C-alpha positions, -999 to +999 in steps of 0.1 A: -513+035+502-480+041+520-456+067+506-422+058+493-405+076+522-426+057+547-416+024+531-379+033+531-382+043+568-398+010+576-371-009+557-344+010+576-362+002+608-362-035+601-324-036+595-303-053+621-267-047+632-249-072+656-282-090+661-302-060+673-324-034+655-303-008+638-316+022+658-309+005+691-273-004+680-267+032+666-280+047+699-256+026+720-228+032+695-232+069+696-229+068+734-196+048+732-182+070+704-189+102+722-173+088+753-141+080+733-143+114+716-145+135+749-120+115+769-144+098+793-140+062+779-133+039+809-098+023+811-093-014+808-114-041+793-148-025+795-140+007+776-117-009+752-141-038+743-170-014+739-152+009+715-136-021+696-170-038+693-187-006+679-158+002+655-154-034+644-191-039+638-195-006+618-164-011+597-171-048+590-206-040+580-194-011+557-167-033+541-191-061+534-216-037+517-192-018+494-188-041+464-152-033+453-139-037+489-160-068+495-150-086+462-114-076+458-099-062+490-110-085+518-143-069+526-150-061+563-117-077+574-094-053+556-116-023+564-117-031+600-079-034+603-069-004+582-099+017+589-093+012+627-057+021+622-065+052+602-091+065+626-064+070+653-034+076+630-050+106+615-067+118+647-103+113+636-107+097+670-085+109+699-052+092+705-061+086+742-090+063+731-066+044+709-043+039+738-071+023+758-074-003+729-036-008+726-034-015+764-062-040+762-046-058+732-011-059+745-010-057+783-046-070+786-038-101+765-070-100+744-052-115+713-039-144+735-074-149+748-089-150+713-063-174+699-064-196+729-102-200+724-099-207+687-070-232+690-085-251+719-121-252+705-111-261+669-087-289+679-110-304+704-139-300+680-123-319+651-121-357+647-090-375+662-084-392+628-082-359+610-058-345+636-034-374+634-034-377+596-031-340+589-004-333+616+018-360+602+018-345+567+018-308+576+055-300+579+063-308+543+036-283+533+053-256+553+087-265+538+074-265+503+060-230+507+092-217+523+114-233+496+095-218+467+092-184+485+129-180+491+139-193+457+114-169+440+125-138+459+161-146+454+158-149+416+136-118+414+160-099+436+189-109+414+171-097+383+163-063+399+198-057+411+189-061+448+210-093+450+201-130+456+215-130+491+200-097+502+166-107+488+166-140+507+181-128+540+165-094+543+131-100+526+124-137+523+134-149+557+117-122+578+085-126+558+083-164+562+097-162+598+065-160+618+059-123+623+078-097+643+085-111+678+091-147+667+106-138+633+121-105+624+135-097+659+153-131+665+166-130+629+183-097+636+203-114+664+212-142+640+221-121+610+236-089+625+271-105+632+276-124+599+262-095+578+282-069+598+251-047+601+236-030+631+204-043+646+186-010+639+197-011+602+185-047+598+152-040+615+146-009+592+149-032+562+130-061+576+100-045+593+085-030+561+087-063+543+069-081+571+041-054+573+036-052+536+036-090+533+010-092+561-013-070+541-007-089+509-014-122+526-048-110+536-056-099+501-043-131+486-065-150+511-095-132+497-086-140+462-081-177+470-118-177+483-129-164+449-107-190+431-123-217+452-158-206+442-148-207+405-130-240+408-147-260+436-124-290+432-094-269+446-110-263+480-126-283+509-143-251+521-124-252+554-115-290+554-078-295+549-076-332+539-093-345+508-101-380+519-113-368+554-145-354+540-161-388+538-152-397+573-166-364+586-201-370+573-210-394+601-214-369+630-229-372+664-260-353+672-249-319+683-268-302+711-274-265+713-248-246+734-260-238+769-248-211+793-231-238+813-213-252+783-200-218+773-187-213+808-169-246+807-154-238+772-141-205+785-124-222+814-110-250+793-095-227+767-080-204+793-066-233+811-049-246+780-032-213+775-020-213+811-007-249+805+013-238+774+028-209+794+037-232+823+054-257+799+073-228+784+091-223+816+107-258+812+107-264+774+124-238+751+095-234+727+069-207+722+039-212+747+014-212+718+033-241+702+033-259+734-004-252+739-012-267+705+008-298+713-008-302+747-043-298+733-036-322+704-022-348+729-054-344+751-076-349+720-059-379+705-055-396+738-091-391+748-083-377+782-112-353+781-147-366+780-166-356+748-190-334+767-161-310+776-146-311+741-180-300+728-181-272+754-147-259+741-160-261+706-191-241+716-170-214+732-149-212+701-180-206+679-192-179+704-159-161+703-156-162+665-191-151+659-192-122+684-156-110+689-138-112+655-146-077+643-135-063+676-102-081+674-096-069+638-099-034+649-075-040+678-050-055+653-053-024+632-049+000+661-022-018+681-001-035+654-006-017+621+014+014+611+001+031+579+031+055+577+055+026+579+037+009+550+037+041+529+073+050+537+086+016+526+068+014+494+086+012+461+078-008+430+108-031+432+104-037+469+067-043+465+073-069+437+099-088+458+075-089+488+046-100+465+067-127+449+076-140+484+040-142+495+028-158+462+057-182+462+049-193+497+012-199+489+020-217+456+047-239+471+024-249+500-005-256+476+016-278+453+031-299+481-002-300+499-020-314+468+007-341+464+001-354+499-037-352+500-046-317+511-069-293+493-046-268+475-064-237+486-065-247+523-028-258+521-019-224+505-038-205+532-024-223+562+011-235+551+018-205+528-001-173+538+000-180+575+038-183+573+040-150+554+018-130+577+026-113+611+022-143+634-010-145+656-025-112+644-019-121+608-034-156+613-067-141+625-068-115+597-059-140+569-083-167+581-111-142+586-106-128+551-105-163+537-135-174+557-115-204+572-114-197+609-116-234+617-081-238+603-066-218+632-047-248+647-028-253+615-023-216+611-007-215+645+015-244+637+028-224+607+033-192+628+048-209+659+065-242+649+071-230+614+087-198+627+110-219+648+120-239+618+128-207+599+152-196+627+170-229+623+170-226+585+184-190+588+215-202+607+222-227+579+215-202+551+237-175+566+267-199+565+260-206+528+252-171+516+272-147+539 
C-alpha cells in the first residue's frame, strides 16, 4: 500500500501548467527567473516574452486557484496585472528586467500585435449577418452608456461639493474618453483654454480617474459574469445580439487548425494592422478604427475566401489561448502605476469614479436591451470598454469577463467611441464652462 506522502507526490507530478508537466515548467521557469534576477535576460522579444510568459502563467494560475481572488476580484486577470506591476514596483524583481518588458510592450508593439490578431480573427470568424446587424445598432449603446455615466457623476459630484461641471469635465469625460493617449491627453488640449488651467494640472486630475476606472471596469466585468450565471436570460455568453443565436446554430464543419493555417492567419492579421496604419496617413482617424472598418468591409463584401477567414480565426484562437497571460503581465508592468492609484485615493473621489463606471455599464445595458442586445454583453462592450484605458483595458476587461470574442466591439468603443467623446467634449465645454 502506497503511503500518503507517495500519493501526494504522484498527484503533484501529474499536475500540468501551460500544457506541460509541472516539474518541467517549473524547471524552465526557474531558469528564466534567475536570468531576470541576475541581469542576464536577453533584450528584445525573446527575453521579454520568456519572462512575461513565466510570470503571466504563474500569476494567472495562482489567481484562479485562490477562491476570494477568483470569485470576487477577477481571478488570474487581476493578479497578473497588479501582481506583475508590484513585482517590479517594489523591486522583488530587478527594474532592469522590467525595462525589457516595457520596451517589448511599447517600442516592440506587442500590444498592437495582440489586438490586431484578436480584431482580425474575431471579425472574419463571425457571420456577415451578425456583423451588419450589430454594427448598425452599436452606436446608440455607446451613447446610452456615456449619457448615464456623465449624468450620474455630475449629480453625485454636486451632492459631494465637487461641482457638477468639475465632475463631468474632470472625471466623467476622461474616464469615458478611450484611455490615456486617445482620451485624457487630447481632452487636456480641448479643456485647458476654456477652463484656464495648465496641462499639467489637468492631467494630474484626470490620470488618477482613468487609472482607477480601469481597475474598477475589470472588477465590474468579473461581477457581470457572476450575474450572468445567476440570471442566464441576461447574457448570450459572448454573443451580443439576442436573435442572432438561432442563426449561428447552423455552422459549417470546422477543420482543425494546421501549421499552414496559423501562418496564414498571422500574416493576414499583421497585414490588416499595416493597412489601418497606411489608411491613417490619409484619413484623420485612429489606425485601429480604420483597421476595424477595413476588416469589416472585407468580411461583408466577401473579398476574402472563406479558407483565409478561417485561418485568421484559427490564429486569433492561438493567440488568445497562449499569449493572454503574458500580455496581462505586460499591461501591469508597462501601463499600471500602483503609487499613482494609492496617491489619488479618497472616498469621495473613488465614489465619483465608481458611479461613472457603473453608470456607463448600466446605460449601455439598458439601451442595448431595448435594441436587441444581451444586457451583460452590451454593458461590457458599450460601457466598461468605454470606461477603461483603451486597448490595454479592453484586453483586461474582456479577459476578466471571459468574453474575448467581443474584442471588435470593444475596440469600436475604445477607438470610435473615444473620437465621439472628443467631439462631445467640445460641445459640453461651451455649455458648462
